[in-house]
N, C-alpha and C positions, 0 to 999 in steps of 0.2 A: 174310626173314631178319628176328631182331629184334635191335636193338643198341644203341648211343647216339643211333646218326643221327635212330632211329625211334620212339622209348620211354622210359620214363621209370626211370632208374635209382637206387633207393632208396639216399642215402646210408648209409656202416655206422653213423653217429649214429642216425639214425632206425631203424634194424634192431635198433637195441638196445633202442630205446625202448617199439616194438614187439614186445619179449621174445622176439628170435629167438634161437636157438641158437647159441653162440661160435664152434663151424667156420661156418656162413653167413656171419655176420659180417666174422671174417676173410677167409673167399673174397671178399667183396664188399668190402671195404678193398681184396685186391688188385686187384680189376678198377676201384675206384672213381680207383686210386692211378694206373693207366694213361692216366687219362684228362688232357687238357691241362686248365690252369685255366680256360680256355674251355667247352672240353665240361663242365667240370664246375657254371660258374655256367649254362650252359644247362638242363643236368638240373636243375639249383632248380629255376629258372624253370616249367619244364614240372611239376614236383611241384608245385608252390603253386597252376598252374593248374590241374591236375587235380582239387587238393584243395580249391579255389575252387566246381568245378563238381560236384564230389561232395559237398559241404555246403548246397550250396541246397537 
C-alpha cells in the first residue's frame, strides 16, 4: 500500500508549479493538510532526496 510513510507526496505548491489541474491540486491540498508538521517535513526531505537522485 502506498502512503506517506513509504512514498513521496508532492506538496500542493509543487503540483501547481507542475501545471497540474486545479481539481488535482485541491485534492492534494486536502491530503497534505491531513499530515502532521513532522510528516510534511519528512515528505519535503524525501522529495529533495528524490530530486537530487533524478538530477544526477
